[in-house]
C-alpha positions as CSV (number, residue, x, y, z in Angstrom):
1,X,114.0,255.7,113.3
2,X,110.7,253.8,112.8
3,X,111.7,250.7,114.8
4,X,109.1,248.0,115.5
5,X,109.8,245.3,118.0
6,X,108.0,241.9,117.8
7,X,107.3,240.4,121.3
8,X,105.6,237.1,122.1
9,X,105.9,233.7,123.5
10,X,107.7,230.9,121.6
11,X,105.4,229.5,118.8
12,X,103.2,232.7,118.8
13,X,104.1,233.3,115.2
14,X,106.7,236.1,115.6
15,X,109.1,234.5,113.1
16,X,106.3,234.1,110.6
17,X,105.3,237.8,110.9
18,X,109.0,238.9,110.8
19,X,109.7,236.8,107.6
20,X,106.6,238.0,105.9
21,X,107.4,241.6,106.6
22,X,111.1,241.6,105.8
23,X,111.5,238.8,103.3
24,X,115.2,238.4,102.5
25,X,116.2,241.8,104.0
26,X,117.3,240.2,107.2
27,X,120.4,240.3,109.4
28,X,120.9,237.5,111.9
29,X,123.6,237.4,114.6
30,X,123.8,237.2,118.3
31,X,123.2,239.9,120.9
32,X,126.5,241.4,122.2
33,X,127.9,239.2,124.9
34,X,125.0,236.8,124.8
35,X,124.4,233.4,123.1
36,X,120.9,234.6,122.1
37,X,119.9,235.1,118.5
38,X,119.3,238.6,117.3
39,X,117.2,239.0,114.2
40,X,116.7,242.3,112.5
41,X,115.2,243.3,109.1
42,X,113.5,246.1,107.3
43,X,110.7,246.8,104.9
44,X,109.4,249.8,102.9
45,X,105.9,251.2,103.0
46,X,104.7,254.3,101.3
47,X,108.2,255.4,100.8
48,X,109.3,255.0,104.4
49,X,111.8,252.5,105.8
50,X,110.9,250.5,108.9
51,X,113.2,248.4,111.0
52,X,111.8,245.2,112.6
53,X,113.5,243.5,115.6
54,X,112.3,240.0,116.4
55,X,112.9,239.9,120.1
56,X,113.8,236.5,121.7
57,X,110.7,234.4,122.4
58,X,110.0,233.9,126.1
59,X,107.0,233.3,128.4
60,X,107.3,236.4,130.4
61,X,109.6,239.3,131.5
62,X,110.7,238.0,134.9
63,X,114.3,238.5,134.0
64,X,115.3,234.9,134.8
65,X,116.8,234.0,131.4
66,X,119.1,235.7,128.9
67,X,116.1,236.0,126.5
68,X,113.9,237.8,129.1
69,X,116.8,240.1,130.2
70,X,117.6,241.1,126.7
71,X,114.0,241.7,125.8
72,X,113.4,243.9,128.9
73,X,116.7,245.8,128.4
74,X,115.9,246.5,124.7
75,X,112.4,247.9,125.5
76,X,113.8,250.0,128.4
77,X,116.4,251.4,126.1
78,X,113.8,253.2,124.0
79,X,115.1,251.9,120.7
80,X,111.7,250.5,119.8
81,X,109.2,253.2,118.8
82,X,106.4,250.6,118.8
83,X,106.1,247.1,120.2
84,X,103.9,244.6,118.4
85,X,102.8,242.0,120.9
86,X,101.7,238.7,119.4
87,X,99.3,236.3,121.1
88,X,98.0,232.9,119.9
89,X,94.3,233.4,119.4
90,X,93.6,229.7,119.8
91,X,95.2,229.6,123.3
92,X,94.4,233.2,124.2
93,X,94.3,233.0,128.0
94,X,97.8,231.4,128.3
95,X,99.4,233.5,125.5
96,X,98.3,236.8,127.0
97,X,100.6,236.3,130.0
98,X,103.4,238.1,128.1
99,X,101.0,241.0,127.6
100,X,100.2,241.1,131.3
101,X,104.0,241.5,131.9
102,X,104.5,244.0,129.2
103,X,101.7,246.4,129.9
104,X,103.4,247.2,133.2
105,X,106.2,248.8,131.2
106,X,103.8,251.4,129.8
107,X,105.2,251.4,126.2
108,X,103.4,252.3,122.9
109,X,102.0,249.0,121.6
110,X,99.6,247.1,119.4
111,X,98.2,243.6,120.0
112,X,98.2,241.1,117.2
113,X,95.8,238.1,117.6
114,X,97.6,235.6,115.4
115,X,96.3,232.2,114.3
116,X,92.8,233.3,114.0
117,X,92.1,230.6,111.5
118,X,92.9,228.0,114.1
119,X,90.7,229.7,116.7
120,X,87.8,229.9,114.3
121,X,88.2,226.2,113.4
122,X,87.9,225.5,117.2
123,X,84.6,227.4,117.3
124,X,86.1,230.3,119.3
125,X,84.7,233.8,118.9
126,X,86.8,236.8,119.8
127,X,85.5,240.3,120.0
128,X,88.6,242.2,119.0
129,X,86.9,245.6,119.2
130,X,85.8,245.1,122.8
131,X,89.2,243.9,123.7
132,X,90.7,247.0,122.1
133,X,88.4,249.2,124.2
134,X,89.4,247.4,127.4
135,X,93.1,247.7,126.7
136,X,93.1,251.1,125.1
137,X,95.3,249.9,122.2
138,X,94.7,248.7,118.7
139,X,93.9,245.0,118.4
140,X,94.2,243.3,115.0
141,X,92.9,239.7,114.3
142,X,95.4,238.0,112.1
143,X,96.6,234.9,110.4
144,X,100.2,235.5,109.5
145,X,100.9,232.2,107.8
146,X,98.4,232.8,104.9
147,X,100.3,235.9,103.9
148,X,97.1,238.1,103.9
149,X,96.4,241.2,105.9
150,X,100.0,242.5,105.9
151,X,99.1,245.8,104.2
152,X,96.5,246.3,106.9
153,X,99.2,245.6,109.5
154,X,101.6,248.0,107.8
155,X,99.0,250.7,107.7
156,X,98.2,250.3,111.4
157,X,101.9,250.5,112.2
158,X,102.2,253.7,110.1
159,X,99.3,255.2,112.0
160,X,100.7,254.2,115.4
161,X,104.0,255.8,114.6
162,X,102.3,259.1,114.2
163,X,99.8,258.8,117.1
164,X,100.8,255.9,119.4
165,X,98.5,254.3,122.0
166,X,99.5,253.1,125.4
167,X,97.6,250.6,127.5
168,X,95.0,251.9,129.9
169,X,94.4,248.6,131.8
170,X,97.1,246.9,133.9
171,X,97.3,244.2,136.5
172,X,97.2,245.4,140.1
173,X,100.2,243.8,141.7
174,X,100.6,243.5,145.5
175,X,97.6,245.8,146.0
176,X,99.2,248.6,144.0
177,X,97.7,250.0,140.9
178,X,101.0,251.3,139.6
179,X,103.6,248.6,139.2
180,X,107.0,249.2,137.7
181,X,109.3,246.8,135.8
182,X,111.1,245.7,138.9
183,X,107.9,244.2,140.2
184,X,107.3,242.0,137.2
185,X,108.6,238.9,138.9
186,X,105.8,238.9,141.4
187,X,102.0,238.8,141.0
188,X,101.4,235.7,138.9
189,X,98.0,235.3,140.5
190,X,97.1,239.0,139.9
191,X,98.2,238.7,136.3
192,X,96.0,235.8,135.5
193,X,93.1,237.5,137.3
194,X,93.6,240.5,135.1
195,X,93.7,238.3,132.0
196,X,90.4,236.6,133.1
197,X,88.7,239.9,133.6
198,X,90.1,241.2,130.3
199,X,88.6,238.3,128.4
200,X,85.2,238.4,130.1
201,X,82.7,239.1,127.4
202,X,85.5,239.1,124.8
203,X,86.2,235.4,124.1
204,X,83.5,232.7,123.6
205,X,83.9,229.1,122.8
206,X,81.0,227.6,120.8
207,X,82.7,224.3,120.2
208,X,83.6,221.5,122.5
209,X,87.0,221.3,124.2
210,X,89.6,219.4,122.2
211,X,89.4,215.7,122.9
212,X,92.3,213.3,122.4
213,X,91.0,210.7,120.1
214,X,91.7,208.6,117.0
215,X,95.3,209.0,115.7
216,X,96.3,211.1,118.7
217,X,95.4,208.3,121.1
218,X,97.9,206.1,119.3
219,X,100.5,208.8,118.9
220,X,100.5,209.8,122.6
221,X,100.9,206.2,123.9
222,X,104.2,205.8,125.9
223,X,105.8,203.2,123.6
224,X,103.7,202.9,120.4
225,X,103.6,206.7,120.2
226,X,107.4,206.9,120.2
227,X,107.6,204.2,117.4
228,X,105.0,206.0,115.3
229,X,106.8,209.4,115.9
230,X,110.1,207.8,114.7
231,X,108.4,206.4,111.6
232,X,106.7,209.8,110.7
233,X,110.1,211.6,111.0
234,X,111.7,208.8,108.9
235,X,109.1,209.3,106.2
236,X,109.7,213.1,106.5
237,X,113.4,212.6,105.8
238,X,112.7,210.5,102.8
239,X,110.3,213.2,101.6
240,X,113.0,215.8,102.0
241,X,115.4,213.6,100.0
242,X,112.7,213.3,97.3
243,X,112.3,217.1,97.1
244,X,116.0,217.7,96.8
245,X,116.7,214.9,94.3
246,X,115.9,216.9,91.1
247,X,118.0,219.9,92.2
248,X,120.9,217.6,93.0
249,X,120.6,215.8,89.7
250,X,120.8,219.1,87.8
251,X,123.6,220.4,90.0
252,X,125.5,217.2,89.5
253,X,125.7,217.9,85.8
254,X,127.7,221.1,86.4
255,X,131.2,219.6,86.9
256,X,130.8,217.5,83.7
257,X,129.4,220.3,81.6
258,X,131.7,223.0,82.8
259,X,134.9,221.2,83.7
260,X,136.4,220.3,80.3
261,X,135.4,223.5,78.4
262,X,136.9,225.6,81.1
263,X,140.1,223.5,81.3
264,X,140.5,223.6,77.5
265,X,140.0,227.4,77.4
266,X,142.4,228.2,80.2
267,X,145.0,225.7,78.9
268,X,144.8,227.4,75.5
269,X,145.7,230.7,77.3
270,X,148.7,228.9,78.9
271,X,147.3,229.4,82.4
272,X,149.2,227.6,85.2
273,X,147.9,224.0,85.6
274,X,147.1,224.7,89.3
275,X,144.8,227.5,88.4
276,X,143.3,225.4,85.6
277,X,142.4,222.7,88.1
278,X,141.0,225.4,90.5
279,X,138.6,226.8,87.9
280,X,137.8,223.5,86.0
281,X,137.4,221.1,88.9
282,X,137.2,222.9,92.3
283,X,134.8,225.7,91.4
284,X,132.2,223.6,89.4
285,X,132.2,221.0,92.2
286,X,131.9,223.8,94.9
287,X,128.8,225.0,93.1
288,X,127.5,221.4,93.0
289,X,128.1,221.1,96.8
290,X,126.4,224.4,97.6
291,X,123.4,223.8,95.4
292,X,123.0,220.3,97.0
293,X,123.2,221.8,100.5
294,X,120.7,224.5,99.6
295,X,118.3,221.9,98.0
296,X,118.5,219.7,101.1
297,X,117.8,222.7,103.4
298,X,114.8,223.6,101.2
299,X,113.5,220.0,101.5
300,X,114.0,219.8,105.2
301,X,112.3,223.2,105.8
302,X,109.3,222.2,103.7
303,X,109.0,219.0,105.7
304,X,109.6,220.5,109.1
305,X,107.4,223.5,108.2
306,X,104.6,221.2,107.4
307,X,105.0,219.0,110.5
308,X,105.2,222.1,112.7
309,X,102.2,223.8,111.1
310,X,99.8,220.9,111.4
311,X,100.8,220.3,115.1
312,X,102.8,217.1,114.8
313,X,106.0,218.4,116.2
314,X,104.3,219.3,119.5
315,X,103.4,215.6,119.8
316,X,106.9,214.5,119.0
317,X,108.2,217.0,121.7
318,X,105.8,215.6,124.2
319,X,106.9,212.0,123.6
320,X,110.7,212.6,123.9
321,X,110.9,215.6,126.3
322,X,111.7,213.4,129.3
323,X,114.5,211.5,127.6
324,X,116.1,214.5,126.0
325,X,115.8,216.7,129.1
326,X,118.7,214.6,130.5
327,X,120.8,216.2,127.8
328,X,119.5,219.7,128.6
329,X,117.3,219.6,125.5
330,X,113.6,219.9,124.8
331,X,111.6,217.1,123.2
332,X,111.6,219.1,119.9
333,X,115.2,218.1,119.5
334,X,114.2,214.5,118.6
335,X,113.3,215.5,115.0
336,X,116.7,217.1,114.0
337,X,118.6,214.3,115.8
338,X,116.8,211.7,113.8
339,X,117.3,213.7,110.7
340,X,121.0,213.7,111.4
341,X,121.0,209.9,111.0
342,X,120.3,210.5,107.3
343,X,122.3,213.7,106.9
344,X,123.9,216.1,109.3
345,X,123.0,219.0,107.1
346,X,119.3,218.1,107.5
347,X,119.7,217.7,111.3
348,X,121.5,221.1,111.7
349,X,118.9,222.8,109.4
350,X,116.1,221.2,111.4
351,X,117.1,222.9,114.6
352,X,115.1,225.9,113.5
353,X,112.2,224.4,115.5
354,X,114.0,225.0,118.8
355,X,112.6,227.7,121.1
356,X,115.9,229.7,121.6
357,X,119.4,230.0,120.4
358,X,121.0,228.1,123.2
359,X,118.8,225.0,122.7
360,X,119.4,225.3,118.9
361,X,123.2,225.4,119.2
362,X,123.3,222.5,121.7
363,X,121.0,220.5,119.5
364,X,123.4,221.0,116.6
365,X,126.3,219.9,118.7
366,X,124.5,216.8,119.7
367,X,123.4,216.2,116.0
368,X,127.1,216.1,115.1
369,X,127.5,213.0,117.4
370,X,125.2,211.0,115.1
371,X,127.0,209.4,112.2
372,X,125.2,210.2,108.9
373,X,124.2,207.6,106.3
374,X,127.4,208.1,104.3
375,X,129.7,206.8,107.0
376,X,127.8,203.5,107.0
377,X,128.8,203.0,103.4
378,X,132.5,203.2,104.4
379,X,132.9,201.5,107.8
380,X,131.7,198.0,106.8
381,X,134.0,198.0,103.8
382,X,137.1,198.9,105.8
383,X,136.1,196.7,108.7
384,X,135.6,193.6,106.4
385,X,139.2,194.1,105.1
386,X,140.6,193.4,108.6
387,X,137.9,191.5,110.6
388,X,135.5,188.6,110.0
389,X,131.7,189.3,109.8
390,X,131.2,189.0,113.6
391,X,134.1,191.5,114.1
392,X,132.5,194.0,111.8
393,X,129.2,193.6,113.7
394,X,131.1,194.4,116.9
395,X,132.7,197.4,115.4
396,X,129.3,198.8,114.3
397,X,127.8,198.0,117.7
398,X,130.7,199.9,119.4
399,X,130.1,202.9,117.2
400,X,126.3,202.9,118.0
401,X,127.0,202.7,121.7
402,X,129.6,205.4,121.6
403,X,127.0,207.8,120.0
404,X,125.1,207.9,123.3
405,X,128.4,208.4,125.3
406,X,129.4,211.3,123.0
407,X,126.0,212.9,123.3
408,X,126.3,212.8,127.1
409,X,129.8,214.2,127.0
410,X,128.7,217.1,124.7
411,X,125.8,217.9,126.9
412,X,128.0,218.0,130.1
413,X,130.7,220.1,128.6
414,X,128.6,222.6,126.7
415,X,125.1,222.3,128.1
416,X,125.7,224.6,131.0
417,X,127.1,227.4,128.8
418,X,124.2,227.2,126.3
419,X,121.1,226.2,128.3
420,X,120.6,227.6,131.7
421,X,119.1,225.6,134.6
422,X,115.9,227.7,134.3
423,X,115.4,226.3,130.8
424,X,115.8,222.7,131.9
425,X,112.6,222.3,133.7
426,X,110.9,220.5,130.8
427,X,108.1,221.9,128.7
428,X,104.8,223.1,129.9
429,X,102.5,223.1,126.8
430,X,99.0,222.8,125.7
431,X,98.6,220.1,123.0
432,X,97.4,222.1,119.9
433,X,94.7,220.6,117.8
434,X,95.6,219.5,114.3
435,X,95.0,222.1,111.6
436,X,95.8,222.6,107.9
437,X,99.1,223.8,106.7
438,X,99.6,227.1,104.9
439,X,101.7,225.9,101.9
440,X,102.3,229.3,100.4
441,X,104.0,230.4,103.6
442,X,105.9,227.1,104.1
443,X,107.3,227.2,100.6
444,X,108.2,230.9,100.8
445,X,110.1,230.5,104.1
446,X,111.8,227.4,102.8
447,X,113.0,229.3,99.7
448,X,114.3,232.2,101.8
449,X,116.3,229.8,104.0
450,X,117.5,227.9,101.0
451,X,118.8,231.0,99.1
452,X,120.4,232.3,102.3
453,X,122.1,228.9,102.8
454,X,123.4,229.0,99.2
455,X,124.9,232.4,99.5
456,X,126.6,231.7,102.9
457,X,127.8,228.2,101.8
458,X,129.3,229.5,98.6
459,X,131.6,231.8,100.5
460,X,132.6,229.3,103.2
461,X,133.0,226.2,101.1
462,X,135.0,228.0,98.4
463,X,137.4,229.5,100.9
464,X,138.1,226.3,102.8
465,X,138.2,224.2,99.5
466,X,140.9,226.5,98.0
467,X,143.0,226.1,101.2
468,X,142.6,222.3,101.1
469,X,143.3,222.3,97.3
470,X,146.6,224.2,97.8
471,X,147.7,221.5,100.3
472,X,146.6,218.5,98.4
473,X,147.3,219.5,94.8
474,X,150.1,217.6,92.9
475,X,150.9,218.4,89.3
476,X,152.4,215.0,88.7
477,X,149.5,213.1,90.2
478,X,151.8,211.5,92.8
479,X,150.5,212.1,96.3
480,X,154.1,212.3,97.6
481,X,154.6,215.6,95.7
482,X,151.8,217.3,97.5
483,X,152.2,219.7,100.5
484,X,149.7,217.5,102.4
485,X,152.1,214.6,102.1
486,X,155.0,216.6,103.4
487,X,153.0,217.9,106.3
488,X,151.6,214.4,107.0
489,X,154.9,212.7,107.1
490,X,156.5,215.5,109.2
491,X,153.9,215.1,111.9
492,X,153.5,211.3,111.6
493,X,155.4,210.7,114.9
494,X,152.6,212.7,116.6
495,X,149.7,211.2,114.6
496,X,151.0,207.7,115.2
497,X,150.5,208.2,118.9
498,X,146.8,208.9,118.1
499,X,146.7,205.6,116.2
500,X,147.1,206.9,112.6
501,X,150.1,206.8,110.2
502,X,150.5,209.5,107.5
503,X,148.3,207.6,105.1
504,X,145.3,207.1,107.4
505,X,145.8,210.6,108.8
506,X,145.5,212.1,105.3
507,X,142.3,210.1,104.8
508,X,141.1,211.4,108.2
509,X,141.5,215.0,106.9
510,X,139.8,214.2,103.6
511,X,136.9,212.7,105.5
512,X,136.1,216.2,106.8
513,X,135.2,217.2,103.2
514,X,133.0,214.2,102.4
515,X,132.8,210.8,104.0
516,X,132.3,209.3,100.5
517,X,135.9,210.4,99.7
518,X,137.5,208.2,102.3
519,X,137.9,205.0,100.2
520,X,139.1,207.0,97.2
521,X,141.7,208.8,99.4
522,X,142.9,205.5,100.8
523,X,143.2,204.2,97.3
524,X,145.3,207.2,96.4
525,X,147.7,207.0,99.3
526,X,148.1,203.2,99.3
527,X,147.9,202.4,95.6
528,X,149.1,205.7,94.2
529,X,146.1,206.1,91.9
530,X,144.7,209.6,91.3
531,X,145.4,212.6,93.5
532,X,143.8,213.4,96.9
533,X,142.5,216.7,95.5
534,X,140.7,215.1,92.6
535,X,139.2,212.4,94.9
536,X,138.0,214.9,97.6
537,X,136.0,216.8,95.0
538,X,134.9,213.9,92.9
539,X,134.1,211.5,95.8
540,X,130.9,210.1,94.2
541,X,132.8,209.3,91.0
542,X,135.9,207.8,92.5
543,X,136.1,204.1,91.4
544,X,138.0,201.8,93.9
545,X,139.1,198.2,93.5
546,X,138.2,197.2,97.0
547,X,140.0,193.8,96.8
548,X,143.2,195.3,95.7
549,X,142.9,198.1,98.3
550,X,142.2,195.5,101.0
551,X,145.4,193.6,100.1
552,X,147.5,196.7,100.2
553,X,146.1,198.0,103.5
554,X,146.3,194.7,105.4
555,X,150.0,194.4,104.3
556,X,150.8,198.0,105.4
557,X,148.9,198.9,108.5
558,X,147.7,196.9,111.6
559,X,144.2,196.0,112.6
560,X,144.6,198.3,115.6
561,X,145.3,201.3,113.3
562,X,142.4,200.4,111.1
563,X,140.1,200.2,114.1
564,X,141.3,203.6,115.4
565,X,140.9,205.2,112.0
566,X,137.3,204.0,111.7
567,X,136.3,205.5,115.0
568,X,138.2,208.7,114.2
569,X,136.5,209.4,110.9
570,X,133.1,208.4,112.3
571,X,133.1,211.0,115.1
572,X,135.1,213.8,113.7
573,X,133.7,216.7,111.7
574,X,130.8,215.2,109.6
575,X,131.7,217.1,106.4
576,X,132.5,220.5,105.1
577,X,128.8,221.1,104.1
578,X,127.6,220.2,107.6
579,X,130.2,222.7,109.0
580,X,128.9,225.4,106.7
581,X,125.3,224.6,107.6
582,X,126.1,224.9,111.3
583,X,127.6,228.3,110.8
584,X,124.7,229.4,108.8
585,X,122.1,228.2,111.4
586,X,124.1,229.4,114.4
587,X,125.3,232.7,113.0
588,X,128.3,232.3,115.3
589,X,131.8,231.7,114.0
590,X,133.0,231.3,117.5
591,X,130.6,228.4,118.4
592,X,131.0,226.8,115.0
593,X,134.7,226.8,115.5
594,X,134.2,225.4,119.1
595,X,132.1,222.6,117.7
596,X,134.5,221.7,115.0
597,X,137.5,221.9,117.3
598,X,135.8,219.8,120.0
599,X,134.9,217.0,117.5
600,X,138.4,217.0,116.0
601,X,140.1,216.8,119.4
602,X,137.5,214.3,120.7
603,X,138.0,212.1,117.6
604,X,141.8,212.1,118.0
605,X,141.5,211.2,121.7
606,X,139.1,208.4,120.9
607,X,141.4,207.1,118.2
608,X,144.3,207.2,120.6
609,X,142.3,205.2,123.3
610,X,141.0,202.6,120.8
611,X,144.5,202.2,119.2
612,X,146.4,201.6,122.4
613,X,143.7,199.3,123.8
614,X,143.5,197.2,120.6
615,X,147.3,197.1,119.9
616,X,148.1,194.2,122.2
617,X,145.3,192.1,120.6
618,X,145.4,193.2,116.9
619,X,149.0,194.0,116.5
C-alpha cells in the first residue's frame, strides 16, 4: 500500500511537507462522523506510488480531542506503513512531546527535524546522528519551506518501506519500562524527563536566548500592540487587493470580449433566446466571478503565508487570544475576521491559519457576520432616500453594534459543536523569533490553493447561477414575466410579515449573488428598467438614477420596510462567491449549507423584528 502518515503538533510544518510532496494531487474532506479535516494525497518515486495522510495536528495523543482520537485510531488501525514525525527544530524540547507520546505505540517511524534554517539562525546546533543513535530510528534535518531535500526524504521513505526502524528508547511511565497506548494520558513528568535525557549532548545553543526588543516591544503592548496589529492586517488586505487587481482586470474583459460574438453566432443558428443569454452573458460572467475569486484567494494566501512565515501571526494571535476566546476562537482568528471587513472571500480563505477544522469552520461562520466593503456602498444610498443624515448615521451604528451580537449568537449556537471545551483553554505558545520568508514555497502553495478554488468555484457558481437565471429570466425584459416575480408575489403575504414586499424580497434574493447588484435590482423592480438576470450578472456595470429611484421607492414602500430590508441584506448570505469559498475551505457541504441556512433565517428574523418595531414610528 505504501502509506505514509505525517504526525506533528500544529505549526510543525506538516502541511508544508504534505503540499511539497503531493502538489495538486490531494483529496480533502472530513473523517467519517467527525468535524475534523482529512487530507490525503499521493506522489510517485522511482515508479512507485505512495499515499500520504496528513494527520490532524495536536499536541499529544492523550485522546482528549477528536484530533487526538482520530490520530491514535488511524495509527492503531495499521493503515500507515510508516509514520513521519515532524518536530520544530527551533523549539525542539517542546515539539518532541508528540514524539514522547508516539514512541509508546512502537510503530515504524522516522523523525523529521523541520525548520532547521530557523534553528541555525538562532545559533542552535543539533547532532542529528547522535539523536538517531539514541532513538534507533532515522533522523533527517530539514527545511520544508525552501523546497530542497525532498528527494533525500523520498529516498529515506523508500528505504524505510523495505527495512523499517522502530524506536529503541521510550519514556518509563509509572515506573514501568513497557507502556501501552492506554497509559499515554499519564506520565507528563516522565515524558519531559525522557526528552531532556534524549537531548543531552544532542542540542546546543551558541546564541543568546531570544529577547523581546525593538518592534516587538511595541507590537506586544496591550493597547498600542493591538492598534499596530490591526494596521498591519489592513496593509495586508490592501496588498492582497493589489496582487489580485491585474487578474481581475483581465477577467473583467471576458464578458465584453465574448458576449456579443457568442450571442451573434448562436442567434444566427436560431438558438432559443434563453440559451443565447446563458452562453453569452451568464457563462462569461461566471468565468469572470471565478477568476476574480481565485485571484483574491491567491493574493490572500500570499499575504497570510508571508505573515505566518515571518512570525507576525503568532504576535497577532497573542494580542487577541483573550478577546476571541470568549467566542470559542483562538487569537489567530483576528486576521481572517478583519480581512472579512474588506471581503468575505478573503476572510474565509484566511482561515487556513487556524489549528484545526473546528476552529476553521467556526471562524468562517463568524466572518460571515462581518459586512464586507460592498454593503457599505449600498446601505448609505438607500438610507439617505428615507432618512436624514443623522438617521443614516444611526442605521450604520445599529449595523455595527449588531455585528458583535451576531458573532455572539453564532458562537453560542455552533461553538459547542465545532470547538470542544478542551480546545477553549487559550493558547500556550512560545513566541517565535522573526525569520525570513520562503517566497518560492509561499507562491507555490498560493497557486495550488488558487487553482483548486477556481476548479471548485466553477462548478458551484455555474450550477447555482443557472438555477437563478431560470427563475429571473424574462424574454420581454419585463420583470413581471419572470418566474421569480410569480414566486415573489405568491409568497408576498409571508415575506410581508418579515418586513419585505415582493420588490424588496427579490432584491434580498439578488443580494445573495452580489451586494453590488442590489441598487440595480431595485431599479428593475421599481422602475421596470432592465431585467433582474442581467443586473445580477452585470452588477458593476448597472447604471442607476438614484434620484429617480429614491422618488419611486419612497412613494411605494414605508421607511419601516426600507429599514428592515437594509438589515436583511447586510446580514444574509454575503455573496455567491463567499458561499463557494466557504465550501471550498470547509470541504463540507453539510456545514456550508448550515451556515447559509442559518444566515438566511437569522436575516429574515432580524428583518421581522426591525420592521415590527419600526412600523409604529416610520409607517
